[in-house]
N, C-alpha and C positions, 0 to 999 in steps of 0.2 A: 187568221196573219197576225193580229194582235199581241195572241201568247208568244208566238213565234217569236214575234218584235223584241217582247220583253225577256223571255229566256234566253235571244240572241245578245239584246244587253247588256242584263244582267254577267253572262258570263266572258264578257269583253269586258267591263268595269271590273269585275277579279281578277281577270287574266293582267289588267294593268296594276293594280295594286300591289297584286302578289310579284307581279315583275318588279319595281320599286321599294318592296320590301324586304328581296331579298338581294338586290343591292347592295343593301347596306348588311349583309352578313357576309361570310366565307363563302358562302356558296356560288357567289361571282366572283371569287379568286380563281377556278381556273381558267378563266376570260379576261388574260394579263392585257393584252392591249387594251389601253383605254378610251379610243376612239371607237374599236371594236365594240365593246361595251354599249357606247354612245349613242352608237347607230341601231344598234338593237336596241335598245328601250325606246329610240325614237319609232321605230319602226313597229312596234309593238303598239305605240299610241295610235298610231295609223287605224289601227281596226274600229277603233271610236267612231270615224268621218264615216262608217258606213249606214247603224243607226241614226246618228246626223242627218246625211245626204240623204238617206229614203226617205225622212220625216218631213226634211226642208222638200225636197220634190211634190213631195203629197199634202201638203201644207196649204191651205187655203190663203189666197191672199191679203185676207183680210188680216189672218190672222198674226204674216210675216211683216203685216204693217205696222202692227199692233205691238209686234215684238220688236223690229227697228228701233219705234219711239221709248219702249223702254229702257232699251240698250242703247242711249243716247249717249250716256256718261261713257261706257267702252269704246264706240266708233270715235268719239274725241280725243280718249285715251292711247288708238294706233295712230289717228290722225298726226298726234304730236310726238310719238314716238319716233313715224318715219320721216317725221320734219325734223327731228335732232342727228337722225342717223345722214339726211339730206346736210343742214346747218352744219354739223361737230366736222363733217369731213373725215371720220373715222373710217378704215376699212371696213365693210361691209363683210366679216370673215364669219369662219365656223362656229363663231363664240358667241356674235353677235346674232346671226341667222338663228341658232339654236333655243336664244333668249326667248328673241322674239315668237317663235314658232312656240314654247311651252308657255307662252303669257297669252298668245292666240287659242291656244288651245285648255289652258286652264278659264279661263275666262269667257270663254266665245263656247270650244269645242264640247266642252263639261257643263253643259247650259239646257234650256230647255228643249232644243231639237232632238238632241239625243236621250233624253229621259224621260219624254213625252208622253210614249206610252204603259212606263213605268209605274208602281202603288206606292213602294216605295225602297228603298235600299239596303237594308236590313239585310238581305241573304248578302249583299256584300261587305257590311262590315261584320257581321259574324265568319265569313271565311277569315277576311283579318284576324281578327280576333283569336282564331283557332290557330291561327296557320302564329297567330305570333305565343301562343301558350304553347304548342308544342316546340316553336326553340327554345322558350324559355326550358322550357323542362329539363328539355336534353343537354342547357346549358350547367344544371346544376345540378343534376346525373355526371355528366362530364367530372366539374369541378369536385364532387364529395368522391366518387368511385377511383379516381386517377390515382390522388394522394395514398388512397389507402391500398392501394395494389388490388383492389379487386377486378379489373383488368387486363391482368400480366395475362392471362391465359389467350387471350383476343392482343395479339403482337401486333396485327395488321390493322385492326381498329385505331388500338394506341397511337401506332404512327404516325398514322395518319393527322390523329387530334394534334399531335405533341409538331409535325412538320408542317401539318397543312391548313390551322385554324389560326386565331392569336392568342391560344393559351400560354405558349412561352411569355407573351407580355402580359395580358390580360386574364389568368384563370377563370376566375369570376366573368365573364362575355363571353367566354371562347368564342362562342358562332356567331360571334358582331362583330365588327370592325374595330367597337371603341364602346366603352362603356357609355357614354354618351348617346351614343345611335342605341345602343340596350333600353338604355333608361328612357327616352322619348320616343322610341317605336311601344313600348308596355304601356306609356303612360296613355298614349292616344288609343290605348286599345280598354284602358281602365274607363274611361270617360264615353267610348261608344258603348260599353256592354251597359253605362247607365240609360243609354239610350232603347237597347234591344233587348235586353234582358227582364223578366220579372223580378221583382224586388222582393216578393216573399218568397224566392227560392230559395232555399240554404244552396243549392249549389254554384249560386250568382254570387255569395256572400262568400265562400271558398275560394272561388276566381278571385273578385278583387281584391280576399284578403293575400292570395298567395302573391298577386300582382303589385301589387304596394310596397309588401315586402322587398319585393327582385327591384324595385327599382329605390330603393334604400338599398340594396347589397348592391348595388351597381355605385353606389354614389354619387347618380346623377342631379345635381342641383336645381341643374335647369330643371329637370320632371320634377322634381320634389317640390320645387315654389308654386307651377304650376300646378301640379294637384290641389295643393294647400289654396290656392285662389279659387281652381271648382268646384273645393271644400266650402268655401264663404259662400262662393255663387247656390247651394244644393240649402245653404240655409238662411239667406235671406232670399230667393227664390219659392225654393219648396215647402221650406218649414215655416219659417215665421213671416212668408207672404209679405214680404216689405217690397218689392218691387216685382215686375215680370220680368222674364227668361230677357228679352228685347233689350228694356233699360238695360239692365244689369253687363251683358256681352257690350250695346254700344260704349255705355260710359268705361267700360276696361279698355277695350280698343282706344278711344277717347284720349285715356290716360297713359297709355304707355307710349301715343305721337305724343305726349306734350311731356312724359320723362326722355324721351329722345332726344327730342328739339331741346328741352332744357340742356343735354347733356354735349349736345355737339354747339350750343351758343358757351357754354363752359368750356369748353375743349376752343374753340377758336378764339375766345377770351383770352384763353395763357398759349397761345400759339403768337404770339404777335414778333417774333425772332426766331433761326433756327436753332438757336439754345435752347428756348424754352419749350419747343416743341419736342427737344433732344433729352426731357427734363422735366419731374414731374415736380410740385411744390404739396404740403404737405396732406391738403385736402386731395389734390389728385395720385395722392400714394395708397390715401384710403380705403377712394374708390376705386384705385386697382388692384387692393388688396381685396376688396368684397367682391369682384366682378372676376375676379380667379384670371387677375392679367389683362383680361379684357380692353382694360382702358386706353393699354398704353395699343395696343392694336388700333382701336377705334381712331386717337389721335394721330396715328400715324396716316390710318386710311384718309380719315377727313381732312388732314392737310395735304395728304398728296393729289387727291382729287378736288380741290378748291374750285377750281379753273373749269370743273365740267358741273357744277352744279345746279344748274338751270334745266341744261337737257338730258344730262347724264354722260358716262362712259361709253352706252352700246349695251355693255354686260359685266357681269360677276368678273370674269376672267381680266379682262380690259381695266377695270379698277384696282384689280390689284396688282397690275401691269406696272401702275401708277408708282408703286413704293419705291422702284429706283429712284425715281427724278426729286424725291423728296430726301432719300437719304443720301444723295448728290447735292444736293442741295445745302444741306446739314456739314458731309464730313468733306467735302469740296475733293472727293477719292472713288475713282471706279472700281476698283479694288473693296476695298471697304465698303461700299456701296452694293456691291454684288453680294461678298460673303453676309449682309446683313439683312436684305432678300431673298437669300438662301437659307439663312433662320426663320424666316417665317412663313416658310414655301409651303408650311401644310397647314397652315392656319386662312381659314375666309375670313370675313369681316364678325366674324360670331355676331349678329346682331342682323336678323331680318329687315328689320325699318331701316337702318341706314345701311344694307347693301341695297335697298330698293331707291332710293334716296341716292346712292352712287350710279347704279347702274342704270336709270331710270333717268334721274334729273327730279327737281322740287316738284316741276309743273305735275311727271306723272307722276309721283310719289302719293300729290295730293290727291288727285284723281282715282288711285287706286284707292285710297284709302274711301274716298267718296262711293266707290263703285259697292266696298266691304258694305258701309253705311245703307247705301239700296238694299244691296239685299238682306241687310241685320230688319229690314221695314218688314220683310217678308216671314221673319220668324215665327216658326212657329209659339205661341204663349202661353200655351194649357199646362197648369200644373204639373199636371203627369208626364211630361215632355221635356227630357234631357236631353235633347240633341246640341243647346245651347252650350253646353260643358265642354265639349270639344274644339269649338271654335274657338271659344275662352282660353283652352287649351297650347291652343295653337300661338296665339296671341301673346299670351305671356313669354312661353320658349321661343319665337321672337326677341325678346329683349337678351338672351343671351346665343342662341344662334340662329346661323342662316337658311329659314329654310321657309322661305317665300316663294310665289311662282321663279322669281329669275333664278334662284338657286333649282328648284323643281327637284324634291326629296315625295317622298309619300304623300308626307303631314300635309303637306301645302293640298296635292290632288284629291284629300280625304279632307278637308278644310272644306273644297271647290263645291265638293260631292254633295257635304253636309248642310253650305248655302242654299245651294240648287232642288235639296229634297223639301226644304220648304213650301218650294215655288210648288212641287209635285203636290205636298200636301193639302195647299190653299184652294190647288186646282180642283183637285179630287173633290172636296167641301164643298165647291161652288158649283160644283155639276150633279 
């Protein structure tokens, strides 16, 4: 029964990871209806409730009590979230319910009782890595073969690529929605590769070399910066052995939070009037340039949601909807405000920390950070263990993209799997 439980759990997790991976590719485009796509993804996540419920039912009372005591921060987190729903009096619409569900899925369902029968999650990570590698090889082949006319004889295939993929806009990332998605997905695969593959194998280094080049090829700077930080982590933890993985990862998380709080404070300091909100001083212009225009988005969104700082707006979507109010305050014109909102429609917060802060509020934001730190305390610190790299990668990427649980991309799911896998390994060691 334990073997069957293990097999089913691994199969379900692989299925979920692949579903959220392919959401970022053109293979999800045939499902045009965004709501239908979200419903499909949500239904797929429900499968993980099967091993969770089974293991919970068959768990001893002492075991349940122990897990509940260890999860008091998570319980407090959701208590505050629901209190926010009540006190803020915003409509409990689909976006809020989805956000609450995925937060619960990431913090609870991807947790002890789902993963209890597993030895490790290497098979899941390998499935993700090979799926990403397959997509990347096809993407590069498309980029090389179509301009060279090699595929002219296969008009049906060529026409599909030209008309049904992102080739016309992004020929170098044709099978992905955009280059950023391609770069971050691949960057995550690289750092997971260090976790599951033997470093002395020449195939591993060939794979790593190709994937690093692919990230550079996509010109995805967020992934490039994150990989650079991970390389520093390898030097400090695994080569120089100056610090352990747990300390480096926690220090990085605290540094990211401190950086975001500093930026937020700086934004509010330079937002004393509508005119200042809509303009940038010299320092702000430099920050905007270095962040590829993200600073302007952060400035609008932080000011638009200032009244929701304590308990949040409820969801990412509701936080983004507040943009119209700030533009009305700036321009005093409905038409111009609507036009400005439309210009930013394709852009989310482009920062996972700011996105979580705005959607969930300051209280839950810091509780979420405490939850991550609590899980980091159980992180494997063996010199041969590289699992911390994937967590570090996500921490850095979220400085530039909104990829935490409130946005629910494949990266946040993998991050929670990695963090909880440390508990699995520690449990096995104790046993």
